[in-house]
C-alpha positions, 0 to 999 in steps of 0.5 A: 500500500502506498501512502505519504507525501514526498517533495521532488524536483524535475530536472532539465531532461524531464526526469525525477528521482523516486524516493529510495523507500519506494524504489524496490516496489518499482524494480520491475518497471512502472507505468505512468499515465494521465490521472484525474484532476490534473495529476499523473498516476504511477502504477507498478507494472504488475498492478497496471497489467492486472488493472487493464485485464480487469478493464478488458472484460467491460471495455467495449460495452459502452461508449463511455468505457471505450472513451475512458480506456482510450484516454487512460491508455493513450498516454501510458508510458512504460518506464524502468527506473535507472540505477539512481532511481530516476524515471523520465516523465514524457513531455506530453504527460508533463504538459497534461499535468502542468508540471514545473520543476517542483513536484509532489509525489503522493501515495494513494493506496494502490498507486502514486500520483505526481502533482505540480507542487502548486497545483497540489497545494491549490487542490488541497485547499479546495478539497479541505474547504469542501470537507469543512462545509459538509459536517456530518456527511459520510462520503459514499464508498469511503466509510 
């Protein structure tokens, strides 16, 4: 399970260094793809392949499912960290997530998310304010 928050830098070649405590999980490679709300998702290769296999069963039954699969996989890039734990974030993915040099990597149970540091701060502020304005409500599917 992935959790936590890490502040990272994107170098001039579009590479970032995975935190040392996460490198073992990605020794077999990883997949980077477009996420939701303006971030990138990072999956282990094994989990990504399982996820796609589970999607395949329903992927062609509705236009919405086909569209999601197209968008999700069209930006997916397979990466293998180098000896220093560096991975390259493709230019199209950097543009999609509006990444600057300052990044935040967060653990979200089954995957990691890469955010531009300012976009992450803005997102947190919006969502924390929204939670504060919903006293006593239970979020469906979480609790």
